TIKOL-273014 format. One record per residue (C-alpha): x, y, z; residue number from 1; residue in three letters. Coordinates in steps of 0.1 Angstrom, whole numbers, plus 5000, padded with zeros to 4 digits. Layout:
// residues N
<rec u="X" v="Y" w="Z" nr="NUM" rest="ALA"/>
...
This chain:
// residues 332
<rec u="3909" v="8644" w="0624" nr="1" rest="MET"/>
<rec u="3875" v="8633" w="0611" nr="2" rest="LEU"/>
<rec u="3854" v="8602" w="0613" nr="3" rest="SER"/>
<rec u="3830" v="8589" w="0586" nr="4" rest="HIS"/>
<rec u="3813" v="8556" w="0582" nr="5" rest="ASN"/>
<rec u="3835" v="8540" w="0609" nr="6" rest="GLY"/>
<rec u="3867" v="8552" w="0593" nr="7" rest="THR"/>
<rec u="3890" v="8578" w="0607" nr="8" rest="LYS"/>
<rec u="3908" v="8602" w="0584" nr="9" rest="VAL"/>
<rec u="3939" v="8620" w="0596" nr="10" rest="LEU"/>
<rec u="3951" v="8653" w="0582" nr="11" rest="ALA"/>
<rec u="3989" v="8656" w="0587" nr="12" rest="PRO"/>
<rec u="3989" v="8693" w="0579" nr="13" rest="VAL"/>
<rec u="3964" v="8722" w="0578" nr="14" rest="ASN"/>
<rec u="3938" v="8718" w="0550" nr="15" rest="GLY"/>
<rec u="3903" v="8718" w="0539" nr="16" rest="VAL"/>
<rec u="3882" v="8686" w="0543" nr="17" rest="ALA"/>
<rec u="3852" v="8678" w="0520" nr="18" rest="THR"/>
<rec u="3833" v="8646" w="0512" nr="19" rest="LEU"/>
<rec u="3842" v="8628" w="0480" nr="20" rest="THR"/>
<rec u="3816" v="8626" w="0452" nr="21" rest="ALA"/>
<rec u="3804" v="8592" w="0463" nr="22" rest="ASP"/>
<rec u="3800" v="8604" w="0499" nr="23" rest="GLN"/>
<rec u="3822" v="8576" w="0512" nr="24" rest="LYS"/>
<rec u="3854" v="8594" w="0522" nr="25" rest="PHE"/>
<rec u="3867" v="8628" w="0533" nr="26" rest="PHE"/>
<rec u="3891" v="8644" w="0508" nr="27" rest="GLN"/>
<rec u="3917" v="8666" w="0524" nr="28" rest="ILE"/>
<rec u="3933" v="8693" w="0503" nr="29" rest="LYS"/>
<rec u="3966" v="8701" w="0518" nr="30" rest="GLN"/>
<rec u="3977" v="8736" w="0529" nr="31" rest="ASP"/>
<rec u="4013" v="8730" w="0538" nr="32" rest="GLY"/>
<rec u="4039" v="8702" w="0538" nr="33" rest="SER"/>
<rec u="4049" v="8674" w="0561" nr="34" rest="TRP"/>
<rec u="4079" v="8650" w="0563" nr="35" rest="SER"/>
<rec u="4093" v="8626" w="0589" nr="36" rest="THR"/>
<rec u="4124" v="8606" w="0595" nr="37" rest="SER"/>
<rec u="4112" v="8579" w="0618" nr="38" rest="SER"/>
<rec u="4134" v="8550" w="0629" nr="39" rest="ILE"/>
<rec u="4124" v="8515" w="0640" nr="40" rest="TYR"/>
<rec u="4116" v="8512" w="0677" nr="41" rest="GLN"/>
<rec u="4103" v="8479" w="0692" nr="42" rest="PHE"/>
<rec u="4071" v="8482" w="0712" nr="43" rest="LYS"/>
<rec u="4051" v="8455" w="0729" nr="44" rest="SER"/>
<rec u="4013" v="8452" w="0723" nr="45" rest="TYR"/>
<rec u="3985" v="8432" w="0736" nr="46" rest="ASP"/>
<rec u="3952" v="8429" w="0718" nr="47" rest="PHE"/>
<rec u="3937" v="8460" w="0734" nr="48" rest="SER"/>
<rec u="3967" v="8482" w="0727" nr="49" rest="SER"/>
<rec u="3970" v="8468" w="0692" nr="50" rest="LEU"/>
<rec u="3934" v="8478" w="0684" nr="51" rest="ILE"/>
<rec u="3940" v="8513" w="0699" nr="52" rest="ASN"/>
<rec u="3971" v="8517" w="0677" nr="53" rest="ALA"/>
<rec u="3950" v="8508" w="0646" nr="54" rest="PHE"/>
<rec u="3924" v="8533" w="0657" nr="55" rest="ASP"/>
<rec u="3949" v="8561" w="0664" nr="56" rest="GLU"/>
<rec u="3967" v="8555" w="0632" nr="57" rest="GLY"/>
<rec u="3935" v="8555" w="0611" nr="58" rest="ALA"/>
<rec u="3946" v="8522" w="0595" nr="59" rest="LEU"/>
<rec u="3923" v="8506" w="0570" nr="60" rest="ALA"/>
<rec u="3925" v="8472" w="0554" nr="61" rest="SER"/>
<rec u="3937" v="8476" w="0518" nr="62" rest="LEU"/>
<rec u="3926" v="8441" w="0510" nr="63" rest="ASP"/>
<rec u="3890" v="8440" w="0523" nr="64" rest="ILE"/>
<rec u="3872" v="8470" w="0507" nr="65" rest="VAL"/>
<rec u="3860" v="8498" w="0530" nr="66" rest="GLU"/>
<rec u="3871" v="8481" w="0562" nr="67" rest="MET"/>
<rec u="3888" v="8500" w="0591" nr="68" rest="PRO"/>
<rec u="3915" v="8477" w="0604" nr="69" rest="LEU"/>
<rec u="3903" v="8481" w="0640" nr="70" rest="LYS"/>
<rec u="3868" v="8468" w="0631" nr="71" rest="ASP"/>
<rec u="3884" v="8440" w="0611" nr="72" rest="TYR"/>
<rec u="3905" v="8427" w="0639" nr="73" rest="PHE"/>
<rec u="3877" v="8430" w="0664" nr="74" rest="LEU"/>
<rec u="3857" v="8404" w="0644" nr="75" rest="LYS"/>
<rec u="3883" v="8378" w="0654" nr="76" rest="PHE"/>
<rec u="3887" v="8387" w="0691" nr="77" rest="LYS"/>
<rec u="3869" v="8357" w="0705" nr="78" rest="SER"/>
<rec u="3871" v="8331" w="0677" nr="79" rest="ASN"/>
<rec u="3899" v="8306" w="0684" nr="80" rest="PRO"/>
<rec u="3892" v="8285" w="0652" nr="81" rest="SER"/>
<rec u="3904" v="8311" w="0627" nr="82" rest="ILE"/>
<rec u="3935" v="8311" w="0605" nr="83" rest="GLN"/>
<rec u="3957" v="8341" w="0598" nr="84" rest="ILE"/>
<rec u="3969" v="8344" w="0563" nr="85" rest="VAL"/>
<rec u="3997" v="8368" w="0553" nr="86" rest="LEU"/>
<rec u="3999" v="8374" w="0516" nr="87" rest="SER"/>
<rec u="4031" v="8388" w="0499" nr="88" rest="PRO"/>
<rec u="4008" v="8405" w="0473" nr="89" rest="PHE"/>
<rec u="3987" v="8436" w="0476" nr="90" rest="SER"/>
<rec u="3952" v="8437" w="0463" nr="91" rest="ARG"/>
<rec u="3962" v="8458" w="0432" nr="92" rest="TYR"/>
<rec u="3999" v="8448" w="0432" nr="93" rest="GLN"/>
<rec u="4010" v="8481" w="0419" nr="94" rest="HIS"/>
<rec u="4043" v="8478" w="0437" nr="95" rest="LEU"/>
<rec u="4063" v="8449" w="0452" nr="96" rest="ASP"/>
<rec u="4056" v="8455" w="0489" nr="97" rest="PHE"/>
<rec u="4070" v="8422" w="0499" nr="98" rest="GLU"/>
<rec u="4105" v="8433" w="0487" nr="99" rest="GLU"/>
<rec u="4100" v="8467" w="0504" nr="100" rest="MET"/>
<rec u="4092" v="8450" w="0537" nr="101" rest="ILE"/>
<rec u="4119" v="8424" w="0536" nr="102" rest="LEU"/>
<rec u="4146" v="8448" w="0526" nr="103" rest="THR"/>
<rec u="4139" v="8480" w="0547" nr="104" rest="SER"/>
<rec u="4116" v="8468" w="0574" nr="105" rest="MET"/>
<rec u="4128" v="8433" w="0582" nr="106" rest="LYS"/>
<rec u="4132" v="8438" w="0619" nr="107" rest="GLU"/>
<rec u="4097" v="8453" w="0622" nr="108" rest="ALA"/>
<rec u="4083" v="8424" w="0600" nr="109" rest="TYR"/>
<rec u="4098" v="8398" w="0624" nr="110" rest="SER"/>
<rec u="4084" v="8416" w="0654" nr="111" rest="SER"/>
<rec u="4049" v="8417" w="0638" nr="112" rest="PHE"/>
<rec u="4050" v="8379" w="0631" nr="113" rest="ILE"/>
<rec u="4058" v="8373" w="0667" nr="114" rest="GLU"/>
<rec u="4031" v="8397" w="0678" nr="115" rest="LEU"/>
<rec u="4004" v="8378" w="0658" nr="116" rest="LEU"/>
<rec u="4015" v="8346" w="0675" nr="117" rest="LYS"/>
<rec u="4013" v="8360" w="0710" nr="118" rest="THR"/>
<rec u="3981" v="8379" w="0704" nr="119" rest="THR"/>
<rec u="3964" v="8348" w="0688" nr="120" rest="PHE"/>
<rec u="3983" v="8320" w="0706" nr="121" rest="PRO"/>
<rec u="3959" v="8292" w="0695" nr="122" rest="LYS"/>
<rec u="3957" v="8304" w="0659" nr="123" rest="VAL"/>
<rec u="3977" v="8291" w="0630" nr="124" rest="GLU"/>
<rec u="3996" v="8318" w="0611" nr="125" rest="VAL"/>
<rec u="4000" v="8309" w="0574" nr="126" rest="LYS"/>
<rec u="4028" v="8331" w="0562" nr="127" rest="ASN"/>
<rec u="4034" v="8332" w="0524" nr="128" rest="PHE"/>
<rec u="4062" v="8357" w="0525" nr="129" rest="PHE"/>
<rec u="4097" v="8346" w="0515" nr="130" rest="GLU"/>
<rec u="4086" v="8319" w="0492" nr="131" rest="ILE"/>
<rec u="4108" v="8323" w="0460" nr="132" rest="PRO"/>
<rec u="4085" v="8301" w="0438" nr="133" rest="THR"/>
<rec u="4054" v="8323" w="0446" nr="134" rest="LEU"/>
<rec u="4051" v="8347" w="0418" nr="135" rest="LYS"/>
<rec u="4024" v="8373" w="0412" nr="136" rest="PHE"/>
<rec u="4000" v="8370" w="0383" nr="137" rest="GLU"/>
<rec u="3967" v="8388" w="0382" nr="138" rest="HIS"/>
<rec u="3944" v="8382" w="0401" nr="139" rest="PRO"/>
<rec u="3966" v="8367" w="0428" nr="140" rest="ASN"/>
<rec u="3962" v="8399" w="0449" nr="141" rest="GLY"/>
<rec u="3924" v="8395" w="0453" nr="142" rest="ILE"/>
<rec u="3920" v="8378" w="0487" nr="143" rest="PRO"/>
<rec u="3895" v="8351" w="0477" nr="144" rest="GLU"/>
<rec u="3915" v="8342" w="0446" nr="145" rest="TYR"/>
<rec u="3947" v="8340" w="0466" nr="146" rest="PHE"/>
<rec u="3930" v="8315" w="0491" nr="147" rest="LEU"/>
<rec u="3916" v="8296" w="0461" nr="148" rest="HIS"/>
<rec u="3951" v="8291" w="0446" nr="149" rest="LYS"/>
<rec u="3971" v="8285" w="0478" nr="150" rest="GLN"/>
<rec u="3947" v="8262" w="0496" nr="151" rest="PHE"/>
<rec u="3932" v="8246" w="0465" nr="152" rest="GLN"/>
<rec u="3897" v="8257" w="0478" nr="153" rest="TRP"/>
<rec u="3869" v="8264" w="0454" nr="154" rest="ASP"/>
<rec u="3862" v="8301" w="0452" nr="155" rest="VAL"/>
<rec u="3829" v="8297" w="0470" nr="156" rest="LYS"/>
<rec u="3846" v="8283" w="0500" nr="157" rest="LYS"/>
<rec u="3873" v="8310" w="0499" nr="158" rest="ALA"/>
<rec u="3846" v="8337" w="0498" nr="159" rest="LYS"/>
<rec u="3827" v="8321" w="0526" nr="160" rest="LYS"/>
<rec u="3859" v="8319" w="0548" nr="161" rest="SER"/>
<rec u="3864" v="8356" w="0544" nr="162" rest="LEU"/>
<rec u="3827" v="8366" w="0549" nr="163" rest="GLN"/>
<rec u="3823" v="8344" w="0579" nr="164" rest="SER"/>
<rec u="3856" v="8356" w="0595" nr="165" rest="ASN"/>
<rec u="3872" v="8323" w="0595" nr="166" rest="GLU"/>
<rec u="3903" v="8338" w="0578" nr="167" rest="ILE"/>
<rec u="3920" v="8370" w="0590" nr="168" rest="LEU"/>
<rec u="3936" v="8381" w="0557" nr="169" rest="TYR"/>
<rec u="3965" v="8406" w="0555" nr="170" rest="LEU"/>
<rec u="3980" v="8415" w="0522" nr="171" rest="GLY"/>
<rec u="4015" v="8431" w="0518" nr="172" rest="ALA"/>
<rec u="4004" v="8467" w="0514" nr="173" rest="GLU"/>
<rec u="3982" v="8465" w="0545" nr="174" rest="THR"/>
<rec u="4011" v="8449" w="0564" nr="175" rest="ILE"/>
<rec u="4035" v="8476" w="0552" nr="176" rest="TYR"/>
<rec u="4013" v="8503" w="0568" nr="177" rest="HIS"/>
<rec u="4007" v="8482" w="0600" nr="178" rest="ILE"/>
<rec u="4045" v="8481" w="0605" nr="179" rest="LEU"/>
<rec u="4049" v="8518" w="0599" nr="180" rest="ARG"/>
<rec u="4024" v="8525" w="0626" nr="181" rest="LYS"/>
<rec u="4033" v="8499" w="0652" nr="182" rest="LEU"/>
<rec u="4071" v="8502" w="0650" nr="183" rest="TYR"/>
<rec u="4078" v="8536" w="0633" nr="184" rest="PHE"/>
<rec u="4050" v="8556" w="0648" nr="185" rest="GLY"/>
<rec u="4036" v="8567" w="0614" nr="186" rest="GLU"/>
<rec u="3998" v="8569" w="0610" nr="187" rest="PRO"/>
<rec u="3980" v="8561" w="0577" nr="188" rest="PHE"/>
<rec u="3985" v="8595" w="0561" nr="189" rest="THR"/>
<rec u="4008" v="8585" w="0533" nr="190" rest="LYS"/>
<rec u="4005" v="8559" w="0505" nr="191" rest="ARG"/>
<rec u="4025" v="8549" w="0474" nr="192" rest="HIS"/>
<rec u="4013" v="8560" w="0440" nr="193" rest="LEU"/>
<rec u="4028" v="8540" w="0411" nr="194" rest="ALA"/>
<rec u="4032" v="8557" w="0378" nr="195" rest="VAL"/>
<rec u="4031" v="8540" w="0344" nr="196" rest="PHE"/>
<rec u="4036" v="8555" w="0309" nr="197" rest="LEU"/>
<rec u="4019" v="8544" w="0277" nr="198" rest="VAL"/>
<rec u="4032" v="8557" w="0243" nr="199" rest="ASP"/>
<rec u="4013" v="8565" w="0211" nr="200" rest="ARG"/>
<rec u="4014" v="8529" w="0200" nr="201" rest="LYS"/>
<rec u="3999" v="8516" w="0232" nr="202" rest="GLY"/>
<rec u="4032" v="8502" w="0246" nr="203" rest="ARG"/>
<rec u="4035" v="8505" w="0284" nr="204" rest="MET"/>
<rec u="4068" v="8515" w="0300" nr="205" rest="ASP"/>
<rec u="4070" v="8493" w="0331" nr="206" rest="LEU"/>
<rec u="4101" v="8510" w="0346" nr="207" rest="GLU"/>
<rec u="4094" v="8514" w="0383" nr="208" rest="PRO"/>
<rec u="4082" v="8549" w="0392" nr="209" rest="ARG"/>
<rec u="4066" v="8556" w="0425" nr="210" rest="GLN"/>
<rec u="4058" v="8585" w="0448" nr="211" rest="PHE"/>
<rec u="4051" v="8583" w="0485" nr="212" rest="PHE"/>
<rec u="4024" v="8609" w="0489" nr="213" rest="LEU"/>
<rec u="4005" v="8625" w="0517" nr="214" rest="THR"/>
<rec u="3967" v="8624" w="0517" nr="215" rest="ASN"/>
<rec u="3954" v="8655" w="0501" nr="216" rest="GLY"/>
<rec u="3986" v="8664" w="0483" nr="217" rest="GLN"/>
<rec u="3982" v="8682" w="0450" nr="218" rest="SER"/>
<rec u="3991" v="8660" w="0421" nr="219" rest="LEU"/>
<rec u="4001" v="8690" w="0399" nr="220" rest="ALA"/>
<rec u="4038" v="8680" w="0403" nr="221" rest="PHE"/>
<rec u="4033" v="8649" w="0382" nr="222" rest="ILE"/>
<rec u="4028" v="8666" w="0347" nr="223" rest="PRO"/>
<rec u="4052" v="8693" w="0357" nr="224" rest="ALA"/>
<rec u="4080" v="8668" w="0362" nr="225" rest="ASN"/>
<rec u="4073" v="8643" w="0334" nr="226" rest="LEU"/>
<rec u="4076" v="8644" w="0296" nr="227" rest="ASP"/>
<rec u="4051" v="8668" w="0281" nr="228" rest="LYS"/>
<rec u="4041" v="8642" w="0256" nr="229" rest="ARG"/>
<rec u="4019" v="8625" w="0282" nr="230" rest="TYR"/>
<rec u="3986" v="8645" w="0280" nr="231" rest="LYS"/>
<rec u="3960" v="8620" w="0293" nr="232" rest="ILE"/>
<rec u="3959" v="8602" w="0326" nr="233" rest="ALA"/>
<rec u="3938" v="8576" w="0344" nr="234" rest="SER"/>
<rec u="3937" v="8562" w="0379" nr="235" rest="PHE"/>
<rec u="3923" v="8530" w="0366" nr="236" rest="ASP"/>
<rec u="3942" v="8498" w="0356" nr="237" rest="THR"/>
<rec u="3938" v="8479" w="0324" nr="238" rest="VAL"/>
<rec u="3915" v="8455" w="0342" nr="239" rest="PHE"/>
<rec u="3891" v="8483" w="0351" nr="240" rest="GLU"/>
<rec u="3869" v="8507" w="0331" nr="241" rest="ALA"/>
<rec u="3894" v="8534" w="0322" nr="242" rest="ILE"/>
<rec u="3881" v="8569" w="0328" nr="243" rest="GLN"/>
<rec u="3906" v="8593" w="0312" nr="244" rest="PRO"/>
<rec u="3912" v="8629" w="0322" nr="245" rest="MET"/>
<rec u="3935" v="8657" w="0312" nr="246" rest="ASP"/>
<rec u="3968" v="8653" w="0329" nr="247" rest="VAL"/>
<rec u="3967" v="8689" w="0341" nr="248" rest="ASN"/>
<rec u="3935" v="8683" w="0361" nr="249" rest="SER"/>
<rec u="3945" v="8654" w="0384" nr="250" rest="LEU"/>
<rec u="3934" v="8672" w="0416" nr="251" rest="GLY"/>
<rec u="3945" v="8659" w="0450" nr="252" rest="TYR"/>
<rec u="3958" v="8626" w="0462" nr="253" rest="PHE"/>
<rec u="3931" v="8604" w="0478" nr="254" rest="ASN"/>
<rec u="3947" v="8579" w="0501" nr="255" rest="ILE"/>
<rec u="3917" v="8555" w="0499" nr="256" rest="TYR"/>
<rec u="3913" v="8555" w="0461" nr="257" rest="GLU"/>
<rec u="3946" v="8563" w="0444" nr="258" rest="HIS"/>
<rec u="3973" v="8537" w="0442" nr="259" rest="TYR"/>
<rec u="3984" v="8539" w="0406" nr="260" rest="ALA"/>
<rec u="3982" v="8563" w="0377" nr="261" rest="ILE"/>
<rec u="3988" v="8557" w="0340" nr="262" rest="THR"/>
<rec u="3998" v="8585" w="0317" nr="263" rest="LEU"/>
<rec u="3991" v="8583" w="0280" nr="264" rest="TYR"/>
<rec u="4006" v="8601" w="0250" nr="265" rest="GLU"/>
<rec u="3972" v="8600" w="0234" nr="266" rest="LYS"/>
<rec u="3936" v="8591" w="0244" nr="267" rest="LEU"/>
<rec u="3932" v="8553" w="0247" nr="268" rest="PRO"/>
<rec u="3910" v="8540" w="0219" nr="269" rest="ALA"/>
<rec u="3874" v="8535" w="0230" nr="270" rest="VAL"/>
<rec u="3866" v="8499" w="0221" nr="271" rest="ARG"/>
<rec u="3834" v="8496" w="0202" nr="272" rest="LYS"/>
<rec u="3812" v="8467" w="0212" nr="273" rest="GLU"/>
<rec u="3804" v="8441" w="0185" nr="274" rest="PHE"/>
<rec u="3782" v="8411" w="0186" nr="275" rest="SER"/>
<rec u="3797" v="8380" w="0204" nr="276" rest="CYS"/>
<rec u="3815" v="8358" w="0179" nr="277" rest="ILE"/>
<rec u="3813" v="8327" w="0201" nr="278" rest="ASP"/>
<rec u="3851" v="8324" w="0204" nr="279" rest="CYS"/>
<rec u="3848" v="8315" w="0241" nr="280" rest="LEU"/>
<rec u="3880" v="8336" w="0249" nr="281" rest="GLU"/>
<rec u="3862" v="8349" w="0280" nr="282" rest="CYS"/>
<rec u="3858" v="8314" w="0293" nr="283" rest="ASN"/>
<rec u="3893" v="8303" w="0283" nr="284" rest="GLN"/>
<rec u="3909" v="8332" w="0302" nr="285" rest="TYR"/>
<rec u="3885" v="8332" w="0332" nr="286" rest="CYS"/>
<rec u="3908" v="8321" w="0361" nr="287" rest="PRO"/>
<rec u="3879" v="8306" w="0381" nr="288" rest="THR"/>
<rec u="3858" v="8291" w="0354" nr="289" rest="GLN"/>
<rec u="3828" v="8313" w="0362" nr="290" rest="ALA"/>
<rec u="3814" v="8308" w="0327" nr="291" rest="ASN"/>
<rec u="3810" v="8345" w="0316" nr="292" rest="PRO"/>
<rec u="3802" v="8334" w="0281" nr="293" rest="PHE"/>
<rec u="3767" v="8324" w="0292" nr="294" rest="GLN"/>
<rec u="3762" v="8358" w="0308" nr="295" rest="LEU"/>
<rec u="3769" v="8374" w="0274" nr="296" rest="ILE"/>
<rec u="3744" v="8351" w="0258" nr="297" rest="LYS"/>
<rec u="3717" v="8362" w="0283" nr="298" rest="GLY"/>
<rec u="3717" v="8329" w="0303" nr="299" rest="LYS"/>
<rec u="3723" v="8346" w="0336" nr="300" rest="ILE"/>
<rec u="3714" v="8314" w="0356" nr="301" rest="GLU"/>
<rec u="3743" v="8296" w="0339" nr="302" rest="GLU"/>
<rec u="3769" v="8322" w="0349" nr="303" rest="PHE"/>
<rec u="3784" v="8311" w="0383" nr="304" rest="ASP"/>
<rec u="3786" v="8345" w="0401" nr="305" rest="LYS"/>
<rec u="3798" v="8327" w="0432" nr="306" rest="GLU"/>
<rec u="3830" v="8318" w="0414" nr="307" rest="LYS"/>
<rec u="3835" v="8353" w="0399" nr="308" rest="CYS"/>
<rec u="3861" v="8375" w="0416" nr="309" rest="VAL"/>
<rec u="3855" v="8405" w="0394" nr="310" rest="SER"/>
<rec u="3891" v="8405" w="0381" nr="311" rest="CYS"/>
<rec u="3882" v="8420" w="0347" nr="312" rest="GLY"/>
<rec u="3902" v="8395" w="0327" nr="313" rest="ILE"/>
<rec u="3873" v="8385" w="0305" nr="314" rest="CYS"/>
<rec u="3867" v="8420" w="0293" nr="315" rest="THR"/>
<rec u="3904" v="8426" w="0286" nr="316" rest="VAL"/>
<rec u="3906" v="8395" w="0263" nr="317" rest="TYR"/>
<rec u="3872" v="8398" w="0246" nr="318" rest="CYS"/>
<rec u="3880" v="8404" w="0208" nr="319" rest="PRO"/>
<rec u="3845" v="8418" w="0203" nr="320" rest="ALA"/>
<rec u="3851" v="8446" w="0228" nr="321" rest="GLY"/>
<rec u="3822" v="8436" w="0250" nr="322" rest="ILE"/>
<rec u="3823" v="8451" w="0284" nr="323" rest="ASP"/>
<rec u="3816" v="8418" w="0303" nr="324" rest="ILE"/>
<rec u="3828" v="8435" w="0335" nr="325" rest="ARG"/>
<rec u="3798" v="8459" w="0334" nr="326" rest="LYS"/>
<rec u="3774" v="8430" w="0329" nr="327" rest="ARG"/>
<rec u="3790" v="8411" w="0358" nr="328" rest="ILE"/>
<rec u="3785" v="8442" w="0381" nr="329" rest="GLU"/>
<rec u="3748" v="8441" w="0372" nr="330" rest="GLU"/>
<rec u="3743" v="8405" w="0385" nr="331" rest="VAL"/>
<rec u="3769" v="8401" w="0413" nr="332" rest="VAL"/>
């Protein structure tokens, strides 16, 4: 077990630990295998034992970037005026964790809801699970955008509520791993990796494919067990800057960074940037009306960075191929 920047990393098997290139996380390269067959077992917790369980299980928030779950909960220990928000979506929504929880972890889910109510008796729990009309559409998995949509708050207020710890926000993937630790005794050493396929014409096969992998596990099995036509891979989504790699050089599974992988039959075409054609598509598709068009025009002061949630939609829809996302990163 290692600790780095306040985050614990657990190695479920023998292995070699090194820092990732960005010096943020330890990367564990497995030397062995590990499997479990845990069953649900109810256990009572108070705030102290809950925090200890998060610490022992090396749980991290998968909604609030780079936030150990122990540290996140401690921010709300003595604040009775908070709200707890349970979202049925994960930050990246690579898999339907709400369905997974409600079908195979229903008893643990119910126990956790009651645990939140007893641990925070004066706090309102806003649970958005089990609402049939609530459908995912990017960027609903981004916490500040979810609050913006569900509470009809402006994005600035949603961001402030998270930054000032007025809202304890738990997305579905985070809850999934909380349940595994609290009621199945499983620490955060495994995570789902969703797999998508894109053919030569750029058409994506959305048939559900997923692996539940151990941190540090070699990813060499992926190309070995899939159609040999898929030669290029990327851990990035269409809303991010795609960094392609040879499918035979995937390396090892990083539990903090890897959640989905897309395999391509051929290298995705690199979009050449052209001059802005004043079509205003970026503004039309921007879900928060942050006015990215003015950023392209060099009028930085007219781009409302407080409204921007860095969802990447403006870049995806820009017909001139302008990487608006990169320009946003320079000013946000």
